[in-house]
C-alpha positions in Angstrom: 38.4 13.9 9.1 38.0 14.8 12.7 34.5 14.1 14.2 33.8 17.8 14.9 34.7 18.7 11.4 32.5 16.0 10.0 29.5 17.3 12.0 30.1 20.8 10.7 30.4 19.5 7.1 27.1 17.7 7.4 25.6 20.9 8.8 24.1 19.2 11.9 21.9 21.4 13.9 24.5 22.7 16.3 24.8 26.3 15.4 21.3 27.7 15.3 20.5 30.3 17.9 17.6 29.7 20.3 14.3 30.9 18.9 12.7 33.6 21.0 9.3 32.5 22.3 6.6 35.1 22.7 4.7 34.7 25.9 4.7 31.5 27.9 7.7 29.2 27.8 8.1 25.8 29.4 9.5 25.7 32.9 13.3 25.4 32.7 16.3 25.8 34.9 17.4 29.4 35.0 19.8 30.1 32.2 18.7 27.1 30.1 17.4 27.5 26.6 13.5 27.5 26.6 12.1 24.2 25.6 10.5 24.8 22.2 8.8 21.4 22.1 6.8 22.4 25.3 5.7 25.8 24.0 1.9 26.4 23.8 0.7 29.4 21.8 -1.1 32.2 23.5 -4.7 31.6 22.2 -4.7 28.0 23.3 -3.2 28.0 26.8 -6.5 27.5 28.6 -7.2 24.2 26.9 -7.1 20.9 28.8 -5.1 19.4 26.0 -1.8 21.3 25.7 -1.1 22.0 22.1 2.7 21.7 22.2 4.9 19.8 19.8 5.8 17.2 22.3 2.2 16.6 23.3 0.9 16.2 19.8 3.8 14.0 18.6 2.9 11.4 21.2 0.5 10.2 18.5 -1.4 7.1 19.4 -0.9 7.8 23.1 -3.4 10.7 22.9 -5.4 9.9 19.7 -5.5 6.1 20.0 -5.4 3.7 17.1 -8.5 3.0 15.0 -10.4 -0.3 15.1 -9.1 -2.7 12.4 -9.8 -6.2 11.3 -13.6 -5.8 11.8 -15.1 -9.3 11.5 -18.5 -10.9 12.3 -19.0 -14.3 13.8 -20.8 -16.7 11.5 -24.0 -16.4 13.5 -24.1 -12.6 13.1 -24.2 -12.2 16.9 -20.8 -10.6 17.6 -18.4 -8.2 16.0 -14.7 -8.7 16.7 -12.0 -6.1 16.1 -8.5 -5.0 17.0 -8.3 -1.6 18.8 -6.1 0.5 21.0 -7.7 3.5 22.7 -5.5 6.4 24.0 -3.3 5.7 26.9 -1.0 2.7 27.6 2.2 1.9 25.9 2.4 3.4 22.4 4.4 0.4 21.3 1.8 -2.2 22.2 -0.1 -4.1 19.6 -3.8 -3.5 19.3 -5.9 -5.7 21.7 -8.8 -7.8 20.6 -12.3 -6.6 21.5 -15.8 -7.7 20.7 -19.3 -6.1 20.8 -22.8 -7.5 20.3 -24.4 -6.9 16.9 -26.8 -4.4 18.4 -23.9 -2.3 19.9 -23.0 -1.5 23.4 -19.8 -1.3 25.5 -16.8 -3.0 23.8 -15.4 -5.9 25.7 -11.6 -6.4 25.8 -10.4 -10.0 25.7 -7.3 -11.1 27.4 -4.5 -12.8 25.4 -5.5 -16.3 26.3 -9.2 -15.8 25.4 -8.2 -14.0 22.2 -6.1 -16.9 21.1 -8.9 -19.4 22.0 -11.6 -17.6 19.9 -9.3 -16.6 16.9 -11.0 -19.1 14.6 -14.5 -17.8 15.4 -13.9 -14.5 13.6 -11.2 -15.4 11.1 -12.0 -14.9 7.4 -12.2 -17.9 5.2 -13.9 -19.7 2.4 -17.5 -20.9 2.6 -18.8 -24.2 1.4 -21.4 -24.0 -1.5 -24.3 -24.6 1.0 -22.8 -22.0 3.4 -22.9 -24.4 6.3 -19.1 -24.6 6.7 -16.2 -22.2 6.8 -12.5 -23.2 6.4 -9.9 -20.7 7.7 -6.2 -20.5 8.1 -5.0 -19.3 11.5 -1.3 -19.1 12.2 -0.5 -21.5 9.4 -3.0 -24.3 10.3 -6.5 -25.0 8.8 -9.7 -25.1 10.8 -13.2 -26.2 9.9 -16.1 -24.3 11.5 -19.7 -25.4 11.7 -21.4 -22.1 11.1 -24.6 -22.9 12.9 -23.1 -24.4 16.1 -19.7 -22.6 15.9 -18.0 -25.9 16.6 -14.4 -26.0 15.4 -12.4 -28.9 14.0 -8.7 -28.5 13.5 -7.7 -29.9 10.1 -3.9 -29.6 10.0 -1.0 -29.5 12.5 2.0 -29.1 10.2 5.5 -27.6 10.5 5.0 -25.7 7.3 2.2 -23.2 6.9 -0.9 -24.0 4.8 -2.6 -21.2 3.0 -5.4 -20.2 0.6 -7.9 -22.9 1.7 -11.1 -23.4 -0.3 -13.8 -26.0 -0.7 -14.4 -28.3 -3.6 -17.7 -27.8 -5.4 -19.3 -30.8 -3.6 -17.9 -29.7 -0.2 -16.1 -33.1 0.4 -12.6 -31.7 0.1 -10.5 -28.7 1.1 -7.9 -27.6 -1.3 -4.9 -25.6 0.0 -1.4 -24.7 -0.9 1.8 -25.6 1.0 5.4 -25.3 0.1 4.5 -24.2 -3.5 2.2 -27.1 -4.2 -1.5 -27.9 -4.0 -3.1 -30.4 -1.7 -6.6 -31.9 -1.1 -7.8 -32.9 2.3 -10.8 -35.3 2.4 -13.0 -34.2 5.2 -14.7 -37.6 5.7 -11.6 -39.6 6.6 -8.8 -37.0 6.7 -7.0 -38.5 3.8 -4.5 -36.1 2.2 -3.6 -36.1 -1.4 -0.8 -34.0 -3.0 -2.3 -32.7 -6.3 0.8 -31.0 -7.8 4.5 -31.6 -7.8 6.0 -28.4 -9.2 9.7 -28.3 -9.2 12.3 -25.9 -10.5 14.0 -27.2 -13.7 15.4 -28.4 -15.7 14.0 -31.9 -15.9 16.7 -34.6 -15.8 16.1 -35.6 -19.4 16.7 -32.0 -20.4 20.2 -31.9 -18.8 22.6 -31.1 -21.7 24.8 -34.1 -22.7 28.5 -33.7 -22.6 30.1 -32.4 -25.8 33.5 -32.3 -27.5 36.4 -33.2 -25.3 34.2 -33.9 -22.3 32.1 -36.4 -24.2 35.3 -38.2 -25.5 36.7 -38.5 -22.0 33.5 -39.9 -20.6 33.2 -42.5 -23.3 36.9 -43.4 -22.9 36.3 -44.1 -19.2 33.4 -46.5 -20.0 35.5 -48.3 -22.6 38.5 -48.8 -20.4 37.1 -49.5 -16.9 34.7 -52.2 -15.7 34.3 -50.2 -12.5 32.9 -47.2 -14.4 30.5 -49.4 -16.4 29.2 -51.0 -13.2 28.6 -47.6 -11.7 26.7 -46.5 -14.8 24.5 -49.6 -14.5 23.7 -49.1 -10.9 22.8 -45.5 -11.5 20.5 -46.5 -14.4 18.7 -49.0 -12.2 18.3 -46.4 -9.4 16.9 -43.9 -11.8 14.4 -46.5 -13.2 13.2 -47.4 -9.7 12.8 -43.7 -8.9 10.8 -43.2 -12.1 8.5 -46.1 -11.2 7.9 -44.7 -7.7 7.2 -41.2 -9.1 4.8 -42.7 -11.7 2.7 -44.1 -8.9 2.6 -40.7 -7.2 1.8 -37.1 -8.2 3.0 -36.3 -11.7 6.0 -34.0 -11.7 5.7 -30.7 -13.5 9.1 -29.0 -14.3 9.5 -25.3 -14.2 12.4 -23.3 -15.5 15.6 -23.2 -13.6 15.2 -21.2 -10.3 11.6 -20.5 -11.1 9.3 -20.6 -8.1 5.6 -20.9 -7.7 3.7 -17.7 -7.0 0.2 -19.0 -6.7 -1.9 -22.1 -7.4 -5.7 -21.7 -7.9 -7.7 -24.9 -8.4 -11.0 -25.2 -10.1 -14.0 -26.2 -7.9 -13.8 -29.8 -9.2 -10.1 -30.3 -8.6 -9.5 -31.1 -12.3 -7.4 -28.1 -13.3 -5.4 -25.4 -11.6 -4.2 -22.0 -12.7 -0.5 -21.6 -11.8 1.6 -18.4 -11.7 5.3 -19.0 -11.7 7.9 -16.3 -11.1 11.4 -16.2 -12.5 13.6 -14.2 -10.1 15.8 -11.4 -11.1 19.1 -13.2 -10.7 21.3 -10.3 -11.9 19.6 -7.6 -9.8 21.7 -5.9 -7.1 20.1 -5.2 -3.8 21.0 -2.2 -1.8 22.5 -2.6 1.6 21.1 -0.6 4.5 23.4 -0.3 7.6 21.6 -0.6 10.9 23.6 1.7 13.2 22.2 1.1 16.7 22.1 -2.7 17.3 22.1 -5.2 20.1 25.5 -6.5 19.0 27.2 -3.1 19.2 28.3 -3.4 15.6 26.9 -1.8 12.5 24.9 -4.5 10.7 24.3 -4.1 7.0 21.2 -5.8 5.6 20.0 -6.2 2.0 16.8 -4.7 0.7 15.4 -3.7 -2.6 17.0 -3.1 -6.0 16.6 0.2 -7.8 14.6 1.3 -10.9 15.8 0.0 -14.2 17.5 -3.1 -12.7 16.4 -6.6 -13.8 13.0 -7.5 -12.5 11.3 -10.8 -11.7 9.1 -12.1 -14.5 5.8 -13.9 -13.9 4.0 -16.3 -16.3 0.8 -18.2 -16.0 -0.3 -21.6 -17.0 -3.2 -24.1 -16.9 -2.2 -27.3 -15.2 -4.1 -30.6 -15.7 -3.8 -32.1 -12.2 -4.2 -35.8 -13.3 -1.4 -35.7 -15.8 0.8 -32.8 -14.6 0.7 -31.3 -18.1 1.0 -27.6 -18.2 -0.3 -25.3 -20.9 1.6 -22.0 -20.6 -0.6 -19.0 -21.5 0.5 -15.9 -23.4 -1.7 -12.8 -22.7 0.6 -10.4 -24.7 0.2 -10.3 -28.5 3.3 -10.0 -30.5 4.2 -6.4 -31.5 1.9 -4.9 -29.0 3.0 -2.9 -27.2 6.7 -3.6 -27.9 8.6 -2.1 -30.8 9.9 -4.1 -33.8 7.5 -7.0 -33.0 9.4 -7.6 -29.8 7.2 -9.2 -27.2 7.4 -7.5 -23.8 7.5 -9.4 -20.6 4.9 -9.1 -17.9 5.2 -7.1 -14.7 2.1 -8.7 -13.1 0.1 -11.8 -13.6 -2.4 -13.4 -11.2 -5.6 -15.5 -11.3 -8.7 -13.7 -9.9 -10.5 -17.0 -9.7 -12.8 -19.6 -11.4 -16.5 -19.4 -12.1 -18.6 -21.3 -9.6 -19.2 -24.2 -12.1 -15.5 -24.5 -12.9 -16.0 -23.9 -16.6 -13.9 -20.8 -16.9 -10.9 -19.0 -15.2 -9.6 -15.5 -15.3 -6.1 -14.2 -15.9 -5.2 -10.6 -15.0 -1.9 -9.3 -16.5 0.0 -6.0 -16.8 2.9 -5.6 -19.3 6.4 -4.6 -18.1 6.0 -1.1 -19.6 2.9 -0.6 -17.5 0.9 0.6 -20.5 -1.4 -2.3 -20.9 -3.7 -4.1 -18.4 -5.5 -7.2 -19.8 -8.2 -9.4 -18.3 -8.6 -12.8 -20.2 -11.0 -15.7 -19.7 -10.1 -19.2 -20.6 -11.9 -22.5 -20.7 -9.9 -25.7 -20.0 -11.4 -27.3 -23.2 -10.3 -24.4 -25.4 -6.8 -23.5 -26.4 -7.5 -19.8 -26.7 -7.5 -17.0 -24.3 -10.5 -14.7 -24.6 -9.9 -11.0 -24.1 -12.5 -9.6 -21.7 -11.1 -6.1 -21.3 -8.0 -4.3 -22.3 -7.0 -1.0 -20.7 -4.3 1.0 -22.4 -2.7 4.2 -21.1 0.2 6.0 -22.7 1.2 7.1 -19.2 0.5 4.0 -17.0 -2.4 1.8 -16.0 -3.6 2.0 -12.4 -6.3 3.7 -10.4 -8.5 2.8 -7.4 -9.8 -0.8 -7.3 -7.4 -1.5 -10.1 -7.4 -5.3 -9.5 -11.1 -5.6 -8.6 -12.2 -8.3 -10.9 -13.8 -11.8 -10.7 -16.9 -13.8 -11.7 -20.3 -12.6 -10.7 -21.7 -15.3 -8.4 -23.5 -18.3 -10.0 -22.7 -17.1 -13.5 -19.8 -17.0 -16.0 -20.2 -13.2 -16.3 -17.1 -11.2 -15.3 -17.0 -7.9 -13.4 -14.1 -5.5 -13.4 -13.1 -1.9 -12.7 -11.6 0.2 -15.5 -10.6 3.8 -16.1 -11.8 3.6 -19.7 -13.8 6.9 -19.2 -11.2 8.5 -17.1 -12.8 7.5 -13.8 -12.7 4.0 -12.2 -16.1 2.5 -12.9 -17.5 -1.0 -12.6 -18.2 -3.1 -15.8 -19.4 -6.6 -16.6 -19.0 -8.8 -19.6 -19.7 -12.4 -20.6 -16.8 -14.9 -20.5 -16.7 -14.9 -24.3 -16.0 -11.1 -24.2 -19.5 -10.1 -25.4 -22.4 -8.3 -23.8 -20.2 -5.7 -22.1 -22.2 -3.4 -19.8 -21.2 -0.3 -17.7 -22.7 -1.0 -14.3 -21.8 2.4 -13.0 -20.8 5.7 -14.7 -19.9 9.3 -13.8 -17.1 11.6 -12.9 -16.4 9.7 -9.6 -14.6 6.5 -8.5 -15.4 3.0 -7.3 -13.0 2.2 -4.4 -14.1 -1.2 -3.4 -16.3 -4.1 -4.7 -17.7 -6.9 -2.5 -20.6 -9.2 -2.3 -22.7 -9.9 0.8 -22.7 -13.5 2.0 -25.9 -14.4 0.0 -24.1 -13.1 -3.1 -27.3 -11.5 -4.3 -26.0 -8.0 -5.1 -22.9 -5.8 -5.1 -21.7 -3.9 -2.0 -19.6 -0.9 -3.1 -17.7 1.9 -1.6 -17.4 5.0 -3.8 -16.9 8.8 -3.8 -20.0 9.4 -5.8 -21.3 12.9 -5.2 -18.1 14.4 -3.9 -14.4 13.4 -3.9 -14.3 14.5 -0.3 -16.6 11.8 1.0 -16.7 8.0 0.6 -20.0 6.0 1.3 -21.2 2.5 1.2 -23.8 1.5 -1.6 -25.7 -1.6 -2.6 -26.5 -2.3 -6.2 -28.2 -5.1 -8.2 -26.0 -7.3 -10.4 -27.2 -5.5 -13.5 -26.3 -2.1 -12.1 -29.8 -1.1 -11.2 -31.2 0.2 -7.9 -27.9 1.7 -6.6 -28.8 2.8 -3.1 -26.6 4.6 -0.6 -26.5 2.9 2.8 -24.6 5.5 4.9 -25.3 9.1 5.6 -23.2 12.1 6.7 -19.8 13.6 6.1 -16.5 11.7 6.0 -15.5 8.2 5.1 -17.6 5.1 5.8 -16.1 1.6 5.5 -18.8 -1.0 6.1 -18.7 -4.8 6.9 -22.0 -6.5 6.4 -23.1 -9.2 8.8 -23.5 -12.8 7.4 -27.3 -12.6 7.7 -27.3 -9.2 5.9 -29.2 -7.3 8.5 -26.5 -5.3 10.3 -23.6 -3.2 9.2 -20.4 -2.6 11.2 -18.9 0.7 10.0 -15.5 2.3 10.6 -16.3 6.0 10.2 -14.2 9.2 10.6 -14.5 12.9 10.0 -11.8 15.5 9.4 -11.6 16.4 13.1 -12.4 13.0 14.6 -10.4 9.8 14.1 -12.0 6.5 12.8 -14.4 4.8 15.3 -16.5 1.7 15.1 -20.2 2.2 14.6 -23.1 -0.3 14.2 -26.3 0.2 12.2 -29.1 -1.5 10.5 -28.2 -2.4 6.9 -31.0 -0.2 5.6 -30.7 3.1 3.8 -30.8 6.1 6.2 -30.3 4.1 9.4 -28.8 5.9 12.3 -25.4 4.6 13.6 -24.5 3.8 17.2 -20.9 4.6 18.2 -19.1 1.7 19.8 -15.5 3.0 20.3 -14.0 6.2 21.6 -10.3 6.2 20.7 -8.8 9.6 21.8 -8.2 10.7 25.4 -10.8 12.8 27.1 -8.4 15.8 27.1 -7.8 15.5 23.4 -11.6 15.4 22.8 -12.1 18.7 24.6 -9.9 20.6 22.3 -11.7 22.7 19.6 -10.2 20.8 16.6 -11.3 22.5 13.4 -12.7 21.1 10.2 -10.5 22.8 7.7 -12.3 24.6 4.9 -11.9 23.0 1.5 -11.2 25.5 -1.2 -10.3 25.3 -4.9 -7.3 27.2 -6.3 -7.3 28.3 -9.9 -4.2 26.8 -11.5 -2.2 28.3 -14.4 -4.0 26.0 -16.8 -7.4 26.9 -15.5 -8.0 23.7 -13.5 -9.4 24.1 -10.0 -7.0 22.5 -7.5 -8.5 21.2 -4.2 -6.9 22.3 -1.0 -7.5 22.6 2.8 -6.8 25.9 4.5 -6.0 26.6 8.2 -6.5 30.2 9.0 -5.2 31.9 12.2 -8.7 33.2 12.7 -10.0 29.7 12.9 -7.9 29.4 16.1 -8.7 32.8 17.4 -5.2 34.2 16.5 -4.0 37.1 14.4 -2.3 36.4 11.1 1.4 37.2 11.0 1.5 37.6 7.2 3.5 34.3 6.6 2.3 31.1 5.1 3.3 27.4 5.2 2.4 24.9 2.5 2.2 21.2 3.6 2.9 18.6 0.9 1.5 15.1 1.5 3.5 12.1 0.6 3.1 9.1 -1.7 2.2 11.2 -4.7 -0.9 9.1 -5.4 -2.6 9.8 -2.1 -5.5 12.0 -1.1 -5.3 14.4 1.8 -8.0 17.0 1.0 -11.2 15.3 2.2 -13.7 15.3 5.1 -12.3 12.3 6.9 -9.5 11.7 9.3 -6.1 12.2 7.7 -3.2 9.7 7.8 -1.2 12.9 8.6 -3.0 13.5 11.9 0.2 14.7 13.6 0.6 17.3 10.8 -3.1 18.1 11.3 -2.4 19.0 14.9 0.8 20.8 14.0 -1.1 23.0 11.6 -3.3 24.1 14.5 -0.1 25.2 16.3 1.2 27.1 13.2 -2.2 28.8 12.8 -2.2 29.8 16.5 1.2 31.4 15.8 -0.3 33.4 13.0 0.7 31.3 9.9 -1.8 30.5 7.2 -1.4 26.9 6.3 -2.3 25.4 2.9 -2.6 21.6 2.2 -3.0 20.9 -1.5 -4.1 17.8 -3.4 -1.7 18.6 -6.2 -1.7 16.9 -9.6 -0.9 13.2 -9.2 -3.1 12.9 -6.0 -5.7 10.2 -5.6 -9.5 10.7 -5.8 -9.9 12.8 -8.9 -9.7 10.4 -11.9 -7.2 9.3 -14.5 -6.2 12.7 -15.9 -5.3 14.0 -12.4 -3.5 10.8 -11.5 -1.2 10.8 -14.7 -0.6 14.5 -14.9 2.9 13.9 -13.5 3.9 11.4 -16.2 7.6 11.9 -17.2 7.9 15.0 -15.0 7.5 14.8 -11.3 8.1 18.3 -10.0 6.2 19.7 -13.0 2.5 20.1 -12.6 2.5 19.0 -9.0 5.0 21.7 -8.1 3.3 24.4 -10.2 0.1 23.7 -8.3 1.9 24.8 -5.1 3.2 27.9 -6.9 -0.3 28.7 -7.9 -1.3 28.1 -4.2 1.1 30.8 -3.1 -0.3 33.2 -5.7 -3.8 32.5 -4.3 -2.7 33.0 -0.7 -1.2 36.4 -1.7 -4.3 37.5 -3.6 -7.0 36.1 -1.3 -5.5 35.9 2.2 -3.1 38.8 2.2 0.0 36.7 2.7 3.4 38.4 2.3 5.1 37.0 -0.9 8.5 37.1 0.8 7.5 34.9 3.7 6.5 31.5 2.3 7.5 28.1 3.8 7.0 24.6 2.6 7.5 21.1 4.2 6.6 17.5 3.7 7.9 13.9 3.9 8.8 11.3 1.3 7.2 12.6 -1.9 6.3 15.7 0.1 10.0 16.1 0.9 10.9 15.7 -2.8 8.5 18.5 -3.7 10.0 20.6 -0.9 13.4 20.2 -2.4 12.2 21.0 -6.0 10.4 24.0 -4.6 13.5 25.5 -3.0 15.8 24.5 -5.8 13.7 25.5 -8.8 11.4 28.2 -7.4 13.7 30.0 -5.0 11.9 33.4 -5.2 8.6 31.8 -4.3 9.6 29.5 -1.4 12.0 30.8 1.3 12.2 28.0 3.8 11.6 24.3 3.6 11.7 21.2 5.8 12.3 18.1 3.6 11.8 14.8 5.5 12.9 11.4 4.2 13.0 12.9 0.7 13.7 11.3 -2.7 16.6 13.3 -4.1 17.3 11.3 -7.2 14.5 9.1 -8.7 17.2 6.8 -10.4 17.8 5.4 -6.9 14.2 4.7 -6.0 12.3 1.4 -6.5 11.2 0.0 -9.8 7.5 -0.6 -9.3 6.7 3.0 -8.4 9.2 4.9 -10.4 9.2 3.0 -13.8 5.4 3.5 -14.1 5.7 7.3 -13.9 9.2 8.0 -15.4 9.9 4.9 -17.5 13.3 3.4 -16.9 16.4 5.7 -16.5 18.3 3.9 -19.3 15.3 4.5 -21.7 14.2 7.9 -20.6 17.1 9.8 -19.0 15.4 13.2 -19.6 12.5 12.3 -17.4 14.8 11.4 -14.5 17.0 14.5 -15.0 14.2 17.0 -14.9 12.4 15.2 -12.1 15.3 14.7 -9.6 16.2 17.5 -7.2 19.9 16.7 -7.1 20.3 18.1 -10.6 18.9 21.5 -9.4 20.7 22.0 -6.1 22.6 25.0 -7.4 19.3 26.9 -7.3 19.1 26.9 -3.5 18.6 30.4 -2.1 16.3 30.0 0.8 16.9 28.0 4.0 16.7 24.2 3.8 16.4 21.7 6.6 17.0 18.1 5.6 15.6 15.4 8.0 16.9 11.9 7.2 16.2 8.6 8.9 19.3 6.5 8.8 17.7 3.0 8.5 15.2 4.0 5.8 14.4 0.9 3.7 12.1 2.9 1.4 13.9 6.1 0.5 17.5 5.1 1.4 19.7 7.3 3.6 22.0 7.3 0.6 19.6 9.8 -1.0 20.2 12.4 1.6 24.0 11.7 1.7 24.4 12.2 -2.0 22.5 15.5 -1.8 24.6 16.6 1.1 27.8 16.0 -0.9 26.3 17.9 -3.8 25.5 20.9 -1.6 29.0 20.8 -0.1 30.6 20.8 -3.5 28.4 23.7 -4.6 29.5 25.7 -1.6 25.9 26.2 -0.3 25.8 27.4 3.3 22.1 27.9 4.1 21.2 24.3 4.7 21.2 21.9 7.7 20.7 18.2 8.2 19.3 16.3 11.1 19.9 12.5 11.4 17.7 9.9 13.0 19.8 6.8 13.7 17.1 4.3 14.6 14.2 5.4 12.4 12.9 3.8 9.2 10.8 5.6 6.6 7.8 5.8 8.9 8.9 7.2 12.2 8.0 5.3 15.3 9.6 6.9 18.4 7.7 9.9 19.8 11.0 11.5 20.6 12.0 11.4 17.0 8.7 12.9 15.9 9.2 15.6 18.4 12.7 16.5 17.4 11.7 16.5 13.7 8.8 18.9 14.1 10.6 21.1 16.7 13.3 21.7 14.1 10.7 22.5 11.3 8.9 24.9 13.7 12.1 26.6 14.6 13.0 27.0 10.9 9.8 28.8 10.2 10.0 30.9 13.3 13.6 31.9 12.4 13.1 32.6 8.7 9.5 33.6 8.2 8.6 35.6 11.3 
């Protein structure tokens, strides 16, 4: 096919007529098409920040990037953090800053200084007496005297060390390296290898020759002295090797090709919990072509497999370090939940840790069907696993703080988060499974569980009181005296100082990005702002706080949404509406804090200024509203989540006077998927849609996400057929814009290509596709962002106005 014909077949954006701009247009050479990306709507032209598509899609250049990696020094005097304020090169990494505990002007550290002080604010394990910290920095281990901040380098090795922790008496540091466990004696620097885990089979397990092969081998020995001599030499070498190994670390053989996932020693160095993983040897990995490369050639690279393909399988065991003997553990009872007494495999297994006295360990596991999550305790001197908590869900087990579990300090009591009541709440139970207690309760969610350094109480982040806010709380170990530490609207993520007196808080509101604040760690304390991330021009713009409303759904459930009205911007409504669909499915975008979709937030101001009413819905499946909301898309994505958007349109017509014949929709990833389903299955409700990096067929997406919601395609083909837009493409009536990154390692470019072929074969004409040759799933280049949203804007202007 000739190149020009190929372009036309794909429907690239070569035939659209220029969109007339009302009022001001960007300066251009006479006769040129007006630059849509530079256009600023009439009500906003006197602002210092130009609200054009090109301006807002500069992203971090104008908004900055939030403080991350907030850490205290051990003496509680300094806070270190990574940050990039507006300005500078958008592709730079965040620089290192610090600020005193009492606040003040943040100090930027140059690269050399940042490297030299990296150990001082690194996270790490504390000794039992809290005098010492051991941390891993760039693969090596360092010991920090927490009172003097003196640093001692412990390792200088070619292979990275990880997961350092102190022995109970503080004399040794345990760490893992190359899939094995080591102990470093701090007094003299002596190093002991504690495990020797190897992929099997063990030599004695090698199968002996059989049949004709055995006959030939024995015949060789019988006939030839040379062969008998070689056999004797090999036997002597093997015996010498066994004697050497007997003097060293005992060998523990795993299965063939099995690898070590994690090793967690007890505080005494007597036992270790081991998780080993058998890889999916038969799985096929998709190849992603990289089109624009340094070599000038297209370079295919392998990435993930697809849902339903063979998956890696973990298993856990208790290893006695002195003998190398492994006791493999089985957290799945026969016949539950498999059919016909068939024992299912595990999808997840890991060790949350040991009790402080080393008497008990925990095992967290999820079955391969994702219906069961179990937390077991075990004692090395007992052969039995003790069930602490089991969570069963006929859809799939998950939720916020899903893996939050461990031992309450200085006890053998276990804490864990469970959706037993339909909302993620914190519980505790003894290591024998008894004395279970709900530490929190209510129709709200626990989002994080931590302990202050003195380990005297819980430090929580929850959405208690409203799903649209998240605050920091402290609470006694028995659940009493739960007290809120932060005040105001938005989201508050706090990091407590080691001495427990100060709180470093990353806080944002719906119209202000996250900034670092400092405050006293007392309820009701005022916060002092440390950082200012956006540019001065951006801050002068009258960014709105979108009103949160509730839309009555068909089943009577109120659906949360944010609305952007033209009147909020000082504009006149034009009668059209646009619905934005957030991505990820399980993600919250209706709240009072800064959105991950901040470019879209700005874009919605532009649309509202042009007269569009914009609706942003937390549809069924979104995060923040409990188990029933989370699982309402089980076996049918594009069901309740799409009907929530249809109900949103009905509400806009009834309450906002929107014209039913002028409805647009757009979104990326899961939002692109819903956009496709909307245009294909509700063609008389939605008339124009922009679908970015969209899943078009769930049978081609990854296993971990998709199998939870839709099961496996070979087991539940109906769920995939009714959830995949490619099966409904014949329903397209409105105008569709497909925007596809070509090196997408998440939703593969193949998804868009297959849909294009389907549309071609169906003879559909009212669709277009735009390609982005260097972009992955999350766009990076401002020019790509600009091109994407210019096209979406032009689509709505052409079809809806």
